[in-house]
N, C-alpha and C positions, 0 to 999 in steps of 0.2 A: 630142695634146699634145706640145709640143717637149721635148727633153731638158733644156733649161734650166729650163722651167717645172716639170717633175717634180722636179728636184733642189731647186728653191726650196721646194716644198711639203714635201719630206722633211726639209730643214733646219729648217723652221718647226715641224713636229711633234716633232722631236727636242728642240728648244729648249723647247717647251711641256711635254713629259714631264719634262725635267730640273727645270724650275721647280716643277712639282707635287710631284715626288719630294722635292725639297729642302725645300719648305714642310711636307710631311707628316712627314718624319723628323727635323726639328729637335727638340731636347730639349723645348721648351715644348709643341709640338704632340703629342709622344708622351704627355705627361701628359694633354693634352686628350682624346686618343683613348681612353686608359684610363678616364678619368672618364666618357666617353660610354658605354662598355661597362658600367661600374659602375652608372650611372644606369639603363640598360636592365635590368640584373639586379635592382636594387633595386625598380624599378617592377613587374617580373614577380613578385618575391616578395611585394610588398605586395598585389598582386592575389590571389596564392595564399593569403595569410593571411586576406584578407577573405572569400574563398570558404570557407575552413576554419571560420571563426567562423560564417558563414552556415549551413553544414551543421550545426554544433553547435546553433545556435538552432532550426533545423528539427527536429532530433531531440528537443530539449527541448519544443518545442511539440507534437510528436506524443505525447510522454509525458503532458503536461498535459491534452491533449484526450482521451486514453484514460482518464485518471483522471476527467475530467469526464463522459465517457460512462458509466462504471461507477457514478459517484455519482448521476447523474440516474436511472439504472435502479433503484437501490436506493431512492431517494426515491419513485419511482413505486410500488414494492412496499409501502413503509411507508404511503403514502397509501391504497393499496388495502386494507391491513389496517385502517386507521382507518375507512374507509367501510363495512367489513363488520361493524363492532361492532353487536351487537343490544342492545335496551333492557335486557334482563336480565343482560347481561355486566357484569363488575366495572368501575366507572368508572376504577379505577386502570389498567386495561389501556389505555384511550385516552390517559391522562396519560403513561404510559410510552412509547407509540408517538410521541406528539407531542414528548416530550423527546428521543428519538433522532433524530427528524426535524430538530429544531433544530440538532443537531450536524452532520448531513449538509448542511443548507443553509449552515451557516457554512463548511464545507469547500468547497462548490460556489462560494460567493461568492469565497472566496480563490483558487480555481482560475481563475475568470473574470478576476480582477484580474491574476494572473500571466500569463495568456495575452495579455491586452491589452498588458501591459508588454513581453513578449518580442516580440510582433508589431511594436510601435513601435520597439524597438531594432533589429530586423531591417530595417525599412523605412529606417532611418537609416544602414545600413551602406554605406560607400563607401571608396575609397582615401584620402579625406581625413578620414574620420570612423570610424576603427577603435576599438572599445572598449578601454579600458585593462585591464591585468591585474587591478588592484585592483577595478575596477568589476565584472568578471565574478566574481571571488572573493566580493566582498561580496554580490552578488545571490543566490548560492547559500547563503551564510551566513545571510542574512535569511530565506530560504525554510526552512532547517532550524530556525531559532529559532521561526518561526511555527508550524510543524508540531509541534514539541515542546510548545508551549502547547496546541494542539488535542488532542494525544495525552493530555496531563494531564487536561483536562476530560473527555474520553471515558472515561478509566480510572476517574474518580470515579463516573461513571454506571454503568459496568460493575460496580464494587464494590457499588453500591447494589442493582443487579439481582441480583447473585450472593448478597448477604446476604439479600435478601428471598426468593430461591429456597430458600436453606438454612433460613430461619426457617419458611417454609411446609412444607417437607419435614419439619422437626422436629416441627411440630404434627401433621401427618398420620401420621407414624411413631409419635408418642406416643399418638395416638388409637387406631391399630391395635393397639398393644401393650396398652393398657388394655382395649380390647374383648375381646381374646383372654384376658386375665387375668380379666375379668369373667365370661366364658363358662365358664372352668375352675372358678371359685369357685361359680358357679350349679350346675354338675354335682356338685361336692363337697358343697354344702349339700343338694342333693336326695338324695344317697346317705346322708348322715348322718341326715337326717330319716326316710328309709325304714327305716334300721336302728333308729331310736328307735321307730318305729311297730311294727316287728316284735319289739321288745324283745330284740334280739340283743346289746346291750351295756349297760353301766351307764348309767342314765338321766342322772345328774348329769354324768358325763364327756361323754356325748354332747351334752347340752344346752350345756355350756360350749364345746365344740368348734364347735357350730352357731352360737353367739352370736359367737364370734371371726370366723367366716366371714361372718356377716351384717354385722359391723362393717367388715370389709375391703371388702365389696360396697358399703356406703354411702360409704366413703372414695373408692373408684374412681368411683362414680357422680357424686359431688360434683365430682371433678376433670374427668370427662368433660363435665359440664355447664358447667364454667368455661372449657373450651377454646373458642377462637373457631371458628365454623363456616367452613370453607374449602372452596371448590369445587376439586376436584383438577385441573381444567383450568387454573386459574391457576398451578399449579406448572409446567406445560408452557409457559405463557405466559412465565414468567420464565426458563425454560431458553432459549426462543427469543430473548428480549431480551438475555440474557447472550451467547449465541453471535453474535447480530447485532452487538452492540457489539464483541466480541472480533475479529470478522472485519474490521471497519473499523479497529480499533486496529492489527491486524496489517498491514493495507495501509499505513497511515500510517507505521508503524515501518519498513516496507520502503522507503518513499519517503525517509524521513529518512536511512537508510543510503545509498541511491543518490545523493541530492543531496550528502551529505557527501563521497562519493567523487568526484563530478563537480566539487565545489569545489576539489579538489586539481589536476585537470587543466585546468580552465577558464582560469586565469591564463596558462598556457603557450601557448594557441592563437593569440593575436595576435602572438606574438614571432617574431623572425627565424628562418626555417626552417633555414638552414645553421648559424647560431651556436648554436641551441638544439636541434639535431637529436637529440643524445643524450638530453637531458631529455625531449623530446617522445616519443621512442621508448620510453623507460622508463615514462613516465606512461601511454601508450596500452596497453602490455602489462599494466600494473597494472589498468587499467580493464577490459580484456578478462577478466582473471582474476576480477575482482570480479563481472562479469556471469555468468561461468561458475559461480561459487559461488552466485550468486543463483538460477540455474536449478536447481541441486541443492537449494537450500532450498525453492523453489517445488514441486519434485517431491515432497518430503517432506510439504509442506502439502497437496497434492492427495491423497496417500495417507491422511493423517490425516482429511481430510474424508470420504473413502470409508468409513473405519472408523466415523466418527461417524454417517454416514448409515445404515450397516448396523445400528446399535444403536437406531435410532428404533423405538419400539413403536406400532403402529397399533391399539391396543385401548383400551377404556374407553367413556365416554359420548360422545355426539355432539360435544360441545365438546372433549373430550380428543383424539378422533381428528382433529378439525379443526386443533388446535394441532400435532399430530404431522405432519400433512400440510404445514403451513406450515414447520415445522422441516426436513422433508425437502426441500422446495422451496428453502429457503435454502442447504442444503449443496450441492444440485445446481447452483444459480446460481454459488456460490463456486467449485466445481470448473471450470465452464465459463470463468469469469473468469480463473482462474489458468492454465488451459490456453492461452487466448488470449494472456495476458501472457507466458507462457513462449516462445511462438512469436515474439513481437515482440522478446524479449530476444535470441533467436538472430539476428534481422535486425540488431539493434544491434551485436552482436559483429562481424558481417560488415562493417558500416559503419566501425567503428573499425579493423578490420584493413585496410580499403581506405585509410584515413587513414595508417596506418603504412607501407603500400606506397608511397604518394605521397611521403611524407617521405624514404624511402630512395632514391627515384628522383631526387631533387634533387641535382645534382652541385655540389661546392664551387667 
């Protein structure tokens, strides 16, 4: 290449660089460049927000599916109890089991509907269709309201079971008390009559005393005959029904508290990460503390179930021992259920802490 040609190319490149530099650094194009960077940042954060909401939906679905699993297992146990009822068993036992099954089925249907809704919402997630804060908050508010209605119905059934258990316990206790009193009076009457036969006391006084005892015996006998005949196994049946109902009411109450807590953080999740970083961080730390407190509460519940299980007595008639076994099985299932749930709560805490770390990693 000649010297002249080389110089011509050098002049051309210098001129081109000057034109590009001038066009890029003019005031109007500085704004354009800044806007391009901002658009890239906005697009990146919107994607980040979509994924944050998606993970929230996934955790909610995992929780709903866990509740569904537990509920289906308990329905299976209730149906097993219904199928094992013998012809000579109290018809009330079957009616009570079916009544409790209705409540579990209502809860199961509700869970299936919520799972379908959240799956649909998650499928629609995209950068152009991010759920609004009000939508997320209202979703959990509606869940809490529905569960409170279910809890109210369940508590009414528990109160009926508990009242019936106390009524039957009162009848059995009164019968035992009267029978002891009757036996004592029979022994006293026998002693008085023996003394009369032996002429060891004044006949008129002894006869008056004997007559008073006979009167007391007739009164007690009349009351004993008036008391309804109660199979003692039905008492343990109502103990089981009460505990079964309370177990489900405790679970629903726990979910009400959890969804009320999630209702507070849900509206923040779709919002701008940088602008709302402080609010998000505060809400996540509150959520983690709530789950930690929930773990403490679950541990106490497991300890309480262990104590209740140790108090179950496996004595009495065949029916009584069968009801005792069923109660023991219920306590054992509940312990396993809460142990599983506690482990999952620990995983959720880790997931929220990861969310917190991601938010802190985003630079303004």
